[in-house]
C-alpha positions as CSV (number, residue, x, y, z in Angstrom):
1,M,21.2,-5.5,2.5
2,N,19.2,-8.4,0.3
3,L,16.6,-6.6,-2.2
4,F,15.2,-10.3,-2.3
5,H,13.7,-10.0,0.6
6,Y,11.5,-7.1,-1.0
7,K,10.5,-8.1,-4.3
8,D,6.8,-8.0,-3.3
9,L,7.6,-4.2,-2.6
10,I,9.7,-4.1,-5.9
11,D,8.9,-6.3,-8.8
12,G,6.5,-4.8,-11.1
13,N,5.0,-2.7,-8.6
14,P,4.9,1.7,-9.0
15,I,8.1,2.9,-8.0
16,H,9.7,6.7,-7.5
17,I,13.0,7.7,-8.8
18,A,14.4,11.2,-7.4
19,T,17.3,12.4,-9.6
20,V,19.0,15.7,-9.7
21,N,20.0,17.7,-12.5
22,S,23.2,20.0,-13.5
23,S,21.9,23.0,-11.7
24,N,20.9,20.4,-8.7
25,N,17.1,20.7,-9.3
26,P,15.3,17.9,-8.1
27,N,13.3,15.4,-10.6
28,L,11.1,12.5,-9.8
29,S,9.9,10.0,-12.2
30,V,7.5,6.5,-11.5
31,A,8.4,3.6,-13.5
32,S,6.7,0.1,-12.6
33,D,9.0,-2.1,-15.3
34,V,10.9,-2.5,-12.2
35,R,13.0,-6.1,-11.2
36,V,15.2,-7.2,-8.4
37,I,18.1,-8.5,-9.7
38,K,20.5,-9.5,-7.6
39,E,20.9,-8.9,-3.8
40,N,21.8,-5.2,-4.3
41,E,21.1,-4.6,-8.1
42,I,17.4,-3.6,-9.6
43,I,17.1,-2.8,-13.1
44,I,14.2,-0.4,-14.9
45,S,12.9,-0.7,-17.7
46,V,12.8,3.3,-19.1
47,N,10.1,3.7,-21.4
48,E,9.9,7.7,-21.0
49,M,12.0,9.6,-18.0
50,S,14.7,12.1,-20.4
51,N,14.8,13.9,-17.5
52,T,15.9,11.2,-15.4
53,Q,18.3,9.6,-18.4
54,K,19.8,13.2,-18.6
55,N,20.5,13.3,-14.6
56,I,22.0,9.7,-14.4
57,E,24.7,10.4,-17.0
58,H,25.3,14.1,-15.0
59,N,25.2,12.3,-11.2
60,S,24.5,8.9,-11.0
61,N,22.9,8.8,-7.4
62,I,19.4,8.2,-6.8
63,V,16.7,7.8,-4.5
64,I,13.8,5.3,-5.0
65,T,10.8,4.9,-2.9
66,A,8.7,1.7,-3.1
67,F,5.4,0.9,-0.6
68,N,2.5,-1.0,-0.5
69,S,-1.1,0.2,0.0
70,E,-0.4,0.4,3.8
71,W,2.3,2.4,2.8
72,I,5.0,0.2,4.5
73,G,7.9,0.6,2.2
74,L,11.6,1.8,1.7
75,R,13.7,4.2,0.2
76,I,16.7,2.5,-1.7
77,F,19.7,4.2,-2.1
78,G,22.4,3.6,-5.0
79,K,23.9,4.7,-8.2
80,G,22.2,4.6,-11.5
81,Q,23.8,3.7,-15.0
82,F,21.9,4.3,-18.2
83,Y,22.5,1.8,-21.1
84,T,20.4,1.9,-24.8
85,D,22.0,-1.8,-25.3
86,G,23.7,-4.7,-24.5
87,K,22.4,-7.4,-21.7
88,Y,20.4,-5.1,-19.3
89,Y,18.8,-3.4,-22.4
90,D,17.9,-6.6,-24.0
91,F,16.8,-8.2,-20.0
92,C,14.3,-5.2,-20.2
93,N,13.0,-5.7,-24.2
94,K,12.5,-9.7,-22.9
95,T,11.0,-9.5,-19.4
96,F,8.2,-6.4,-20.1
97,F,7.6,-6.6,-23.8
98,S,7.9,-10.1,-25.1
99,N,4.6,-10.8,-25.5
100,G,3.6,-7.3,-27.8
101,E,3.0,-4.9,-24.8
102,V,2.1,-1.3,-25.4
103,T,2.7,0.5,-22.5
104,P,0.3,3.8,-22.1
105,F,2.6,6.4,-24.0
106,G,2.6,3.8,-26.8
107,A,5.9,2.8,-26.5
108,T,6.4,-0.8,-28.0
109,Q,10.0,-1.4,-26.3
110,P,12.4,0.3,-24.0
111,K,14.1,3.5,-24.2
112,G,17.0,1.9,-22.0
113,A,17.7,0.2,-18.9
114,I,19.0,2.0,-15.5
115,L,20.8,-0.6,-13.5
116,V,20.9,0.6,-10.0
117,K,23.3,-0.8,-8.0
118,V,22.0,-0.5,-4.0
119,D,23.7,1.1,-1.4
120,K,21.7,1.7,1.4
121,I,17.9,0.6,2.3
122,E,15.8,2.4,4.6
123,E,12.3,0.9,5.7
124,F,9.5,3.1,6.6
125,K,6.5,1.9,8.5
């Protein structure tokens, strides 16, 4: 398993992030400020996603889907950790906001960062 083989599907593209809350109800979020940073790690800049943050704090299991315009893609299973400061937060701030970017929601800096340690990747076509 090496996420670098899938950078073109993941980096900077919209992905879906599925989590569950403390009552086991699902939540689905979308993010596009995403980068592969190691062969088994993805970092996601959090600009909204308040439910996702709460859910990861309760249950770190997540599933991510990433796909191209022909619907060829991946299901990525792993564990997420939420950061509001430190090196992962700083990476998101520098990578996604260093040129004065503003998100569609008006954010000028990330609310946090999610580091995903990937356990398994499934391809779908």
